[in-house]
N, C-alpha and C positions, 0 to 999 in steps of 0.2 A: 504494500500500500504506500510506502514511502516514495517509491519511484513515481507513482501517479501524482503525489503532492509536489514532487520536485518539478515536474513538467507542467502541471496544471496549477496555476496560481489563481484559483477561483474560490477563495474562501467563502464568498457570498453564496455561490451555488451549493457548496458543500454543507455549510453550517446554517444557512437560512433558506429552507426549502420553499418558502412562500414568496420569493421575489417575483416581480412582474416579468412577463415574457415566457413563463413556463406552462401556459395553459393550452397552447395549440398542439396539433398533431405533428409528430416527427415521422416522416416517411423514409423508410429504408428500402432501396430498390436494387435489383441486380440487372445490369445491362450487359448484353452480349457485345463483344468487340469483334475480333476476327478469329475464326477457328474456335479453339477452346478457351480463349482469353475472355475474362469478364471484368466488369467494374462494379463496385458497390457504391451507390450514391446515398448520401444522407441529406435530406432537405427538410427545413422547418425548424432548425435550431434557432434560438433567439439570437439577435444581433448583440445582445449584452455580453455574450461570451466571446472570447478570443478564439476563433475557429482554427487559427494556425497553431495555437498551443494544443488544442484538442487533437489535431492531425498529427502533430509531433509525438504526442503520447501514444496515439493509436499505432503509428508506424513502428515505434519501439516495442509496444506490447504484442502486436500481431505479426511482426517481421514482414511487413509489406510496404510498398511505396504508396504515397497519397499526396493529395493537394487540395487546395480550396480554389474553386472556379466561380466566376461570376456568370450567373444565368440571367438572361433578360427578363424572364417571367418569375422565377423562383428566388431570385437574389443569390446570396452566396450558398454554394452547395459543396459539401465535402465529397471527394472521390477517393476511393481506396482500391488498390489492385486486388483482384481475386474475389472470391465469394466470402465476404466478411460479415454477412448479415447477422448471424447469431453472435459473433464476437462483438460487433459494435453495439448490438442491443444489450448484451450483458455488461459491456463497458459503461454505457450511458446510465444504466441502472446502478452500477457499482459506485460510480463517482457522484451519484445523486444529481445528474443533470436532467434526468427525465424519469417520470413514473412509468410503470408498466402499461397503464391504460393510454398513455400518450404515444407509445411506439406502435407504428403500423408497418409490418414487414410485408413487402410485396415480392412476388416471384413464385417460381414453381416449388 
């Protein structure tokens, strides 16, 4: 758990679960690239959080590459390489960034 606190400096999200911006749904999707390659996208996280720090912690935790991209319709979206749907769902619940009922996992 100390590794997560080292990379996520979000004391507000961890210790104060009722901060604004945590009410909406967070969509976790799997997108096919080419061949067997896939991308996991996370859309709907509050802009109050530093998404680059979340991606940095996820990359270290899941041993995959990732980035934050700007989508014209959805705003900032996290992209992670590979099928990380269950990993990112568990991660967001573990660091208290989202509740279970907020997370919607799409895909097969």
